[in-house]
Wavefront OBJ file of the C-alpha trace (Angstrom):
o trace
v 0.141 -0.252 0.123
v 1.849 3.591 -0.624
v 0.917 6.317 1.716
v -1.047 8.305 -0.059
v -3.832 5.236 0.484
v -2.531 5.029 3.920
v -3.274 8.001 4.858
v -7.451 7.843 2.969
v -7.511 5.122 4.249
v -6.810 6.408 7.680
v -8.913 9.272 7.159
v -12.034 7.413 6.759
v -11.967 4.351 8.497
v -10.612 6.769 11.877
v -12.028 9.851 11.332
v -14.599 9.118 8.960
v -13.722 11.327 6.305
v -14.255 10.294 3.041
v -12.727 13.029 0.549
v -9.167 14.285 1.992
v -8.509 18.360 0.137
v -5.153 18.154 -2.254
v -3.494 20.511 0.379
v -3.926 18.032 3.162
v -2.305 14.933 1.312
v 0.540 16.624 0.115
v 1.288 18.075 3.649
v 0.505 14.722 4.765
v 2.792 12.593 2.608
v 5.071 15.356 2.857
v 5.482 14.713 7.139
v 5.342 10.980 6.777
v 8.365 11.066 4.526
v 10.273 13.418 7.254
v 9.747 17.096 5.302
v 8.559 19.677 7.315
v 5.249 21.778 6.476
v 4.361 25.035 7.110
v 0.108 25.392 6.152
v -1.921 28.087 6.302
v -5.688 26.679 5.211
v -9.020 28.659 6.520
v -10.723 27.963 9.381
v -12.924 24.847 8.416
v -10.276 23.498 6.353
v -10.004 20.812 8.080
v -5.967 22.012 9.279
v -6.075 19.130 12.157
v -6.636 15.898 10.277
v -2.927 17.315 8.775
v -1.152 16.092 12.016
v -3.940 13.175 13.292
v -3.824 10.901 10.240
v -0.235 10.686 10.198
v -0.528 10.509 13.754
v -1.671 7.009 13.519
v 0.497 6.323 11.367
v 3.959 7.021 12.583
v 4.869 4.877 15.261
v 6.148 7.130 17.462
v 4.275 10.474 20.042
v 3.533 12.954 17.696
v 2.977 16.373 20.229
v 0.640 19.082 19.642
v 1.502 22.145 21.252
v -1.475 24.843 21.042
v -1.829 28.253 23.109
v -6.090 27.264 23.858
v -6.456 25.249 26.461
v -9.901 25.432 25.971
v -9.179 24.140 22.764
v -6.890 21.381 23.153
v -9.834 19.946 25.505
v -11.999 19.595 22.599
v -9.668 18.261 20.387
v -9.106 15.848 23.173
v -13.209 14.742 23.391
v -13.046 14.714 19.886
v -9.655 12.434 19.135
v -11.072 9.767 21.770
v -14.699 10.078 20.662
v -12.730 7.840 17.491
v -10.258 5.614 19.342
v -7.534 7.660 19.334
v -5.414 7.602 21.833
v -4.572 10.608 23.625
v -3.361 12.676 26.606
v -3.583 16.190 27.308
v -0.308 18.349 29.845
v -0.923 21.064 30.798
v -1.050 23.319 34.128
v -4.681 22.650 35.409
v -4.202 18.908 35.246
v -4.565 17.162 38.837
v -0.945 15.491 40.294
v -2.960 11.846 39.442
v -3.900 13.042 35.486
v -0.705 14.269 35.844
v 0.434 11.809 36.102
v -1.165 9.259 34.085
v -0.389 11.067 30.985
v 3.209 11.091 31.943
v 3.031 7.358 32.494
v 0.877 6.879 28.868
v 4.327 9.302 27.073
v 6.872 7.330 28.719
v 5.792 4.108 27.575
v 5.712 6.131 23.899
v 4.405 4.431 20.045
v 1.788 5.705 18.578
v -0.333 8.939 20.855
v -1.275 11.995 20.531
v -0.427 14.877 22.740
v -1.888 18.107 23.287
v 0.230 20.375 25.418
v 1.124 24.306 25.296
v 4.678 25.725 24.967
v 5.429 26.387 28.939
v 4.248 22.354 29.591
v 6.621 21.383 26.898
v 9.999 23.287 27.955
v 8.714 23.104 31.929
v 11.408 21.697 33.987
v 9.151 19.149 35.402
v 7.702 17.860 32.104
v 10.521 18.516 29.769
v 12.584 15.761 30.286
v 9.885 12.930 29.723
v 9.122 14.723 26.518
v 12.542 14.428 25.379
v 12.781 11.161 26.623
v 9.740 10.287 24.106
v 11.350 11.255 21.201
v 8.911 12.413 18.985
v 8.227 11.354 15.640
v 5.920 14.749 14.611
v 6.142 18.177 16.773
v 2.941 19.417 15.362
v 2.611 23.092 16.331
v -0.811 24.884 15.922
v -2.084 28.283 15.877
v 1.973 29.094 14.187
v 1.079 32.733 13.485
v 1.696 33.052 17.800
v 5.732 32.648 16.917
v 5.821 35.782 14.766
v 5.998 39.731 16.316
v 3.951 40.921 12.900
v 1.401 37.644 13.732
v -2.092 39.511 15.305
v -2.039 36.915 18.310
v 2.384 36.591 18.599
v 2.756 34.700 22.630
v 6.587 35.205 23.673
v 6.354 31.638 25.070
v 6.601 30.661 21.300
v 9.503 32.442 19.984
v 11.389 29.147 22.706
v 9.588 26.758 20.333
v 12.798 26.583 18.081
v 15.020 25.734 20.974
v 12.912 23.269 22.498
v 12.677 21.533 18.764
v 16.059 20.473 19.306
v 16.015 19.305 22.773
v 13.347 16.961 21.248
v 15.128 16.084 18.840
v 14.221 17.971 15.708
v 11.333 15.790 14.545
v 9.661 16.754 11.531
v 7.571 19.503 12.586
v 4.282 20.950 11.400
v 3.301 24.268 11.268
v -0.590 24.785 11.095
v -2.735 28.212 11.415
v -5.427 29.448 9.112
v -3.849 32.930 8.646
v -0.302 34.321 8.030
v 1.091 36.739 5.585
v 4.184 36.382 3.199
v 6.487 38.271 6.233
v 4.775 35.736 8.671
v 4.947 32.781 7.464
v 8.975 33.700 6.925
v 8.624 34.455 10.805
v 7.380 31.008 11.375
v 9.765 28.975 9.053
v 13.128 30.760 10.488
v 11.713 30.796 14.668
v 10.918 27.199 14.399
v 13.898 26.061 12.334
v 12.229 24.386 9.480
v 14.022 22.854 7.241
v 13.335 23.293 3.804
v 9.107 22.951 4.408
v 6.637 22.390 2.344
v 4.754 25.232 2.066
v 1.179 25.220 1.374
v -1.455 27.690 1.043
v -5.392 28.162 0.385
l 1 2 3 4 5 6 7 8 9 10 11 12 13 14 15 16 17 18 19 20 21 22 23 24 25 26 27 28 29 30 31 32 33 34 35 36 37 38 39 40 41 42 43 44 45 46 47 48 49 50 51 52 53 54 55 56 57 58 59 60 61 62 63 64 65 66 67 68 69 70 71 72 73 74 75 76 77 78 79 80 81 82 83 84 85 86 87 88 89 90 91 92 93 94 95 96 97 98 99 100 101 102 103 104 105 106 107 108 109 110 111 112 113 114 115 116 117 118 119 120 121 122 123 124 125 126 127 128 129 130 131 132 133 134 135 136 137 138 139 140 141 142 143 144 145 146 147 148 149 150 151 152 153 154 155 156 157 158 159 160 161 162 163 164 165 166 167 168 169 170 171 172 173 174 175 176 177 178 179 180 181 182 183 184 185 186 187 188 189 190 191 192 193 194 195 196 197 198 199 200
């Protein structure tokens, strides 16, 4: 089975999506083949699928960095309902919840880890992320990394360094809106290597 067929089959069986958009397929293939990707697609275009499908094909964890805990909760519920192995890691978890999530991360394998940039670099959790050697790092709302973006968030500036500590996994930057200047900023600050850039 080709990688593209594997993506289509996973999208259909796990997520109930009968047909992927060309931009989704191009980004998924790039990721699975080991290439960084910067994707700027409108809201409602199915950006999340671009990391969710590869996460079910790759054999090591996928870390998804998001600025909003509320958004992470929605994503966790949706993924659980599809039978996708998923955990959340952020500052508002109870200690028992945090320990259970870290235990799953330590075990490795296919797993979607939804987290914040602050948790990714925290002294207590960063070593667990680093030992997991993730296959994919996805930066959601990636325009937050750019001082030229409309939601600039200083903690995002350190994601390039965090990526290096993780072993430089394949990295996917997702955003719904990014001017050419912001896209250039995202690629530079995340230290993307010859990324495929997809804009619609």
